PyMOL commands that place a pseudoatom at each C-alpha (Angstrom):
pseudoatom trace, name=CA, resn=UNK, resi=1, chain=A, elem=C, hetatm=0, pos=[-26.958, -41.478, 98.320]
pseudoatom trace, name=CA, resn=UNK, resi=2, chain=A, elem=C, hetatm=0, pos=[-24.791, -40.743, 101.373]
pseudoatom trace, name=CA, resn=UNK, resi=3, chain=A, elem=C, hetatm=0, pos=[-27.511, -41.850, 103.793]
pseudoatom trace, name=CA, resn=UNK, resi=4, chain=A, elem=C, hetatm=0, pos=[-27.876, -45.101, 101.852]
pseudoatom trace, name=CA, resn=UNK, resi=5, chain=A, elem=C, hetatm=0, pos=[-24.129, -45.757, 102.052]
pseudoatom trace, name=CA, resn=UNK, resi=6, chain=A, elem=C, hetatm=0, pos=[-24.029, -45.007, 105.800]
pseudoatom trace, name=CA, resn=UNK, resi=7, chain=A, elem=C, hetatm=0, pos=[-27.040, -47.269, 106.419]
pseudoatom trace, name=CA, resn=UNK, resi=8, chain=A, elem=C, hetatm=0, pos=[-25.293, -50.101, 104.569]
pseudoatom trace, name=CA, resn=UNK, resi=9, chain=A, elem=C, hetatm=0, pos=[-22.107, -49.575, 106.598]
pseudoatom trace, name=CA, resn=UNK, resi=10, chain=A, elem=C, hetatm=0, pos=[-24.081, -49.700, 109.843]
pseudoatom trace, name=CA, resn=UNK, resi=11, chain=A, elem=C, hetatm=0, pos=[-25.531, -53.103, 108.887]
pseudoatom trace, name=CA, resn=UNK, resi=12, chain=A, elem=C, hetatm=0, pos=[-22.041, -54.597, 109.121]
pseudoatom trace, name=CA, resn=UNK, resi=13, chain=A, elem=C, hetatm=0, pos=[-21.492, -58.219, 108.127]
pseudoatom trace, name=CA, resn=UNK, resi=14, chain=A, elem=C, hetatm=0, pos=[-25.248, -58.767, 107.840]
pseudoatom trace, name=CA, resn=UNK, resi=15, chain=A, elem=C, hetatm=0, pos=[-25.665, -55.977, 105.267]
pseudoatom trace, name=CA, resn=UNK, resi=16, chain=A, elem=C, hetatm=0, pos=[-24.941, -55.731, 101.542]
pseudoatom trace, name=CA, resn=UNK, resi=17, chain=A, elem=C, hetatm=0, pos=[-21.308, -54.697, 102.103]
pseudoatom trace, name=CA, resn=UNK, resi=18, chain=A, elem=C, hetatm=0, pos=[-20.645, -57.868, 104.079]
pseudoatom trace, name=CA, resn=UNK, resi=19, chain=A, elem=C, hetatm=0, pos=[-18.189, -56.443, 106.604]
pseudoatom trace, name=CA, resn=UNK, resi=20, chain=A, elem=C, hetatm=0, pos=[-18.044, -54.315, 109.720]
pseudoatom trace, name=CA, resn=UNK, resi=21, chain=A, elem=C, hetatm=0, pos=[-17.019, -50.689, 109.384]
pseudoatom trace, name=CA, resn=UNK, resi=22, chain=A, elem=C, hetatm=0, pos=[-15.686, -48.175, 111.899]
pseudoatom trace, name=CA, resn=UNK, resi=23, chain=A, elem=C, hetatm=0, pos=[-16.784, -44.572, 111.513]
pseudoatom trace, name=CA, resn=UNK, resi=24, chain=A, elem=C, hetatm=0, pos=[-14.492, -41.784, 112.593]
pseudoatom trace, name=CA, resn=UNK, resi=25, chain=A, elem=C, hetatm=0, pos=[-14.272, -38.053, 112.140]
pseudoatom trace, name=CA, resn=UNK, resi=26, chain=A, elem=C, hetatm=0, pos=[-11.002, -36.362, 113.031]
pseudoatom trace, name=CA, resn=UNK, resi=27, chain=A, elem=C, hetatm=0, pos=[-12.126, -32.813, 112.038]
pseudoatom trace, name=CA, resn=UNK, resi=28, chain=A, elem=C, hetatm=0, pos=[-8.955, -32.197, 110.025]
pseudoatom trace, name=CA, resn=UNK, resi=29, chain=A, elem=C, hetatm=0, pos=[-8.940, -32.891, 106.290]
pseudoatom trace, name=CA, resn=UNK, resi=30, chain=A, elem=C, hetatm=0, pos=[-5.180, -33.498, 106.242]
pseudoatom trace, name=CA, resn=UNK, resi=31, chain=A, elem=C, hetatm=0, pos=[-5.432, -35.971, 109.133]
pseudoatom trace, name=CA, resn=UNK, resi=32, chain=A, elem=C, hetatm=0, pos=[-8.381, -37.700, 107.435]
pseudoatom trace, name=CA, resn=UNK, resi=33, chain=A, elem=C, hetatm=0, pos=[-6.389, -38.084, 104.207]
pseudoatom trace, name=CA, resn=UNK, resi=34, chain=A, elem=C, hetatm=0, pos=[-3.383, -39.436, 106.121]
pseudoatom trace, name=CA, resn=UNK, resi=35, chain=A, elem=C, hetatm=0, pos=[-5.612, -42.011, 107.813]
pseudoatom trace, name=CA, resn=UNK, resi=36, chain=A, elem=C, hetatm=0, pos=[-7.106, -43.045, 104.466]
pseudoatom trace, name=CA, resn=UNK, resi=37, chain=A, elem=C, hetatm=0, pos=[-3.645, -43.355, 102.914]
pseudoatom trace, name=CA, resn=UNK, resi=38, chain=A, elem=C, hetatm=0, pos=[-2.420, -45.566, 105.747]
pseudoatom trace, name=CA, resn=UNK, resi=39, chain=A, elem=C, hetatm=0, pos=[-5.571, -47.571, 106.551]
pseudoatom trace, name=CA, resn=UNK, resi=40, chain=A, elem=C, hetatm=0, pos=[-7.960, -47.169, 103.630]
pseudoatom trace, name=CA, resn=UNK, resi=41, chain=A, elem=C, hetatm=0, pos=[-11.522, -45.978, 103.833]
pseudoatom trace, name=CA, resn=UNK, resi=42, chain=A, elem=C, hetatm=0, pos=[-13.561, -43.041, 102.664]
pseudoatom trace, name=CA, resn=UNK, resi=43, chain=A, elem=C, hetatm=0, pos=[-14.117, -39.404, 103.651]
pseudoatom trace, name=CA, resn=UNK, resi=44, chain=A, elem=C, hetatm=0, pos=[-17.344, -37.628, 102.745]
pseudoatom trace, name=CA, resn=UNK, resi=45, chain=A, elem=C, hetatm=0, pos=[-18.320, -33.994, 103.120]
pseudoatom trace, name=CA, resn=UNK, resi=46, chain=A, elem=C, hetatm=0, pos=[-21.472, -33.874, 100.952]
pseudoatom trace, name=CA, resn=UNK, resi=47, chain=A, elem=C, hetatm=0, pos=[-23.950, -31.111, 100.262]
pseudoatom trace, name=CA, resn=UNK, resi=48, chain=A, elem=C, hetatm=0, pos=[-26.704, -30.666, 102.833]
pseudoatom trace, name=CA, resn=UNK, resi=49, chain=A, elem=C, hetatm=0, pos=[-29.707, -32.387, 101.224]
pseudoatom trace, name=CA, resn=UNK, resi=50, chain=A, elem=C, hetatm=0, pos=[-32.049, -30.438, 103.524]
pseudoatom trace, name=CA, resn=UNK, resi=51, chain=A, elem=C, hetatm=0, pos=[-30.790, -27.182, 102.006]
pseudoatom trace, name=CA, resn=UNK, resi=52, chain=A, elem=C, hetatm=0, pos=[-29.289, -27.828, 98.537]
pseudoatom trace, name=CA, resn=UNK, resi=53, chain=A, elem=C, hetatm=0, pos=[-28.942, -24.079, 97.874]
pseudoatom trace, name=CA, resn=UNK, resi=54, chain=A, elem=C, hetatm=0, pos=[-26.444, -23.819, 100.740]
pseudoatom trace, name=CA, resn=UNK, resi=55, chain=A, elem=C, hetatm=0, pos=[-22.890, -23.931, 99.361]
pseudoatom trace, name=CA, resn=UNK, resi=56, chain=A, elem=C, hetatm=0, pos=[-20.609, -26.846, 100.130]
pseudoatom trace, name=CA, resn=UNK, resi=57, chain=A, elem=C, hetatm=0, pos=[-18.014, -26.402, 102.863]
pseudoatom trace, name=CA, resn=UNK, resi=58, chain=A, elem=C, hetatm=0, pos=[-14.632, -27.299, 101.345]
pseudoatom trace, name=CA, resn=UNK, resi=59, chain=A, elem=C, hetatm=0, pos=[-12.811, -25.002, 98.931]
pseudoatom trace, name=CA, resn=UNK, resi=60, chain=A, elem=C, hetatm=0, pos=[-11.846, -26.510, 95.585]
pseudoatom trace, name=CA, resn=UNK, resi=61, chain=A, elem=C, hetatm=0, pos=[-8.553, -24.739, 94.944]
pseudoatom trace, name=CA, resn=UNK, resi=62, chain=A, elem=C, hetatm=0, pos=[-6.829, -25.075, 98.294]
pseudoatom trace, name=CA, resn=UNK, resi=63, chain=A, elem=C, hetatm=0, pos=[-8.553, -27.959, 100.073]
pseudoatom trace, name=CA, resn=UNK, resi=64, chain=A, elem=C, hetatm=0, pos=[-10.223, -30.410, 97.680]
pseudoatom trace, name=CA, resn=UNK, resi=65, chain=A, elem=C, hetatm=0, pos=[-7.790, -30.269, 94.725]
pseudoatom trace, name=CA, resn=UNK, resi=66, chain=A, elem=C, hetatm=0, pos=[-4.547, -30.826, 96.685]
pseudoatom trace, name=CA, resn=UNK, resi=67, chain=A, elem=C, hetatm=0, pos=[-6.017, -33.742, 98.644]
pseudoatom trace, name=CA, resn=UNK, resi=68, chain=A, elem=C, hetatm=0, pos=[-7.592, -35.187, 95.480]
pseudoatom trace, name=CA, resn=UNK, resi=69, chain=A, elem=C, hetatm=0, pos=[-4.231, -35.121, 93.731]
pseudoatom trace, name=CA, resn=UNK, resi=70, chain=A, elem=C, hetatm=0, pos=[-2.536, -36.985, 96.589]
pseudoatom trace, name=CA, resn=UNK, resi=71, chain=A, elem=C, hetatm=0, pos=[-5.329, -39.569, 96.923]
pseudoatom trace, name=CA, resn=UNK, resi=72, chain=A, elem=C, hetatm=0, pos=[-5.457, -40.248, 93.175]
pseudoatom trace, name=CA, resn=UNK, resi=73, chain=A, elem=C, hetatm=0, pos=[-1.674, -40.618, 92.972]
pseudoatom trace, name=CA, resn=UNK, resi=74, chain=A, elem=C, hetatm=0, pos=[-2.013, -43.310, 95.649]
pseudoatom trace, name=CA, resn=UNK, resi=75, chain=A, elem=C, hetatm=0, pos=[-4.674, -45.160, 93.620]
pseudoatom trace, name=CA, resn=UNK, resi=76, chain=A, elem=C, hetatm=0, pos=[-7.821, -43.750, 95.204]
pseudoatom trace, name=CA, resn=UNK, resi=77, chain=A, elem=C, hetatm=0, pos=[-10.616, -41.615, 93.797]
pseudoatom trace, name=CA, resn=UNK, resi=78, chain=A, elem=C, hetatm=0, pos=[-12.063, -38.178, 94.534]
pseudoatom trace, name=CA, resn=UNK, resi=79, chain=A, elem=C, hetatm=0, pos=[-15.457, -36.922, 93.468]
pseudoatom trace, name=CA, resn=UNK, resi=80, chain=A, elem=C, hetatm=0, pos=[-18.277, -34.526, 94.222]
pseudoatom trace, name=CA, resn=UNK, resi=81, chain=A, elem=C, hetatm=0, pos=[-20.611, -37.463, 93.727]
pseudoatom trace, name=CA, resn=UNK, resi=82, chain=A, elem=C, hetatm=0, pos=[-21.312, -36.243, 90.210]
pseudoatom trace, name=CA, resn=UNK, resi=83, chain=A, elem=C, hetatm=0, pos=[-17.870, -35.414, 88.795]
pseudoatom trace, name=CA, resn=UNK, resi=84, chain=A, elem=C, hetatm=0, pos=[-14.192, -36.010, 89.439]
pseudoatom trace, name=CA, resn=UNK, resi=85, chain=A, elem=C, hetatm=0, pos=[-12.699, -33.260, 91.624]
pseudoatom trace, name=CA, resn=UNK, resi=86, chain=A, elem=C, hetatm=0, pos=[-9.617, -32.800, 89.419]
pseudoatom trace, name=CA, resn=UNK, resi=87, chain=A, elem=C, hetatm=0, pos=[-11.836, -32.289, 86.332]
pseudoatom trace, name=CA, resn=UNK, resi=88, chain=A, elem=C, hetatm=0, pos=[-13.634, -29.260, 87.773]
pseudoatom trace, name=CA, resn=UNK, resi=89, chain=A, elem=C, hetatm=0, pos=[-12.736, -25.962, 86.094]
pseudoatom trace, name=CA, resn=UNK, resi=90, chain=A, elem=C, hetatm=0, pos=[-12.674, -23.359, 88.882]
pseudoatom trace, name=CA, resn=UNK, resi=91, chain=A, elem=C, hetatm=0, pos=[-14.996, -20.383, 88.505]
pseudoatom trace, name=CA, resn=UNK, resi=92, chain=A, elem=C, hetatm=0, pos=[-13.723, -18.588, 91.608]
pseudoatom trace, name=CA, resn=UNK, resi=93, chain=A, elem=C, hetatm=0, pos=[-10.651, -18.916, 93.819]
pseudoatom trace, name=CA, resn=UNK, resi=94, chain=A, elem=C, hetatm=0, pos=[-12.907, -19.601, 96.813]
pseudoatom trace, name=CA, resn=UNK, resi=95, chain=A, elem=C, hetatm=0, pos=[-15.302, -21.956, 94.971]
pseudoatom trace, name=CA, resn=UNK, resi=96, chain=A, elem=C, hetatm=0, pos=[-16.740, -24.611, 97.291]
pseudoatom trace, name=CA, resn=UNK, resi=97, chain=A, elem=C, hetatm=0, pos=[-17.446, -28.235, 96.410]
pseudoatom trace, name=CA, resn=UNK, resi=98, chain=A, elem=C, hetatm=0, pos=[-18.830, -31.351, 98.087]
pseudoatom trace, name=CA, resn=UNK, resi=99, chain=A, elem=C, hetatm=0, pos=[-16.089, -33.937, 98.560]
pseudoatom trace, name=CA, resn=UNK, resi=100, chain=A, elem=C, hetatm=0, pos=[-15.978, -37.726, 98.549]
pseudoatom trace, name=CA, resn=UNK, resi=101, chain=A, elem=C, hetatm=0, pos=[-12.479, -39.182, 98.587]
pseudoatom trace, name=CA, resn=UNK, resi=102, chain=A, elem=C, hetatm=0, pos=[-10.740, -42.389, 99.501]
pseudoatom trace, name=CA, resn=UNK, resi=103, chain=A, elem=C, hetatm=0, pos=[-10.409, -46.001, 98.472]
pseudoatom trace, name=CA, resn=UNK, resi=104, chain=A, elem=C, hetatm=0, pos=[-11.400, -46.524, 94.845]
pseudoatom trace, name=CA, resn=UNK, resi=105, chain=A, elem=C, hetatm=0, pos=[-14.028, -49.197, 95.523]
pseudoatom trace, name=CA, resn=UNK, resi=106, chain=A, elem=C, hetatm=0, pos=[-15.770, -47.204, 98.267]
pseudoatom trace, name=CA, resn=UNK, resi=107, chain=A, elem=C, hetatm=0, pos=[-15.850, -43.942, 96.293]
pseudoatom trace, name=CA, resn=UNK, resi=108, chain=A, elem=C, hetatm=0, pos=[-17.135, -45.764, 93.199]
pseudoatom trace, name=CA, resn=UNK, resi=109, chain=A, elem=C, hetatm=0, pos=[-19.974, -47.204, 95.296]
pseudoatom trace, name=CA, resn=UNK, resi=110, chain=A, elem=C, hetatm=0, pos=[-21.058, -43.778, 96.591]
pseudoatom trace, name=CA, resn=UNK, resi=111, chain=A, elem=C, hetatm=0, pos=[-20.730, -42.193, 93.125]
pseudoatom trace, name=CA, resn=UNK, resi=112, chain=A, elem=C, hetatm=0, pos=[-22.892, -45.012, 91.763]
pseudoatom trace, name=CA, resn=UNK, resi=113, chain=A, elem=C, hetatm=0, pos=[-25.557, -44.200, 94.353]
pseudoatom trace, name=CA, resn=UNK, resi=114, chain=A, elem=C, hetatm=0, pos=[-25.459, -40.556, 93.238]
pseudoatom trace, name=CA, resn=UNK, resi=115, chain=A, elem=C, hetatm=0, pos=[-25.965, -41.623, 89.613]
pseudoatom trace, name=CA, resn=UNK, resi=116, chain=A, elem=C, hetatm=0, pos=[-28.996, -43.717, 90.625]
pseudoatom trace, name=CA, resn=UNK, resi=117, chain=A, elem=C, hetatm=0, pos=[-30.638, -40.810, 92.466]
for i in range(1, 117): cmd.bond("trace and resi %d" % i, "trace and resi %d" % (i + 1))
show_as sticks, trace
zoom trace
């Protein structure tokens, strides 16, 4: 699902999304969220499809949940691709989750791709 979304973004105005996209990675979740809040867009830190048994990188309780709360209060969405981040019942304080957050329309598109797969 993530590879499909990236491929569509790379096609620009000629692709199904019909516009050009810039791709950036700041390497700081807080900075990424600030950029999304001020400019829109999407942030994705998915599971590694080559090794699905490998745990996700971001921690639910002190990384994903706080950013999800802020993004959703601003009108965006946050998901693992399968479920809303803020609906997850923690099983461990250090529980890790994949994270897709940002503009509502973009997150809904990626979540839709996950549902199709």
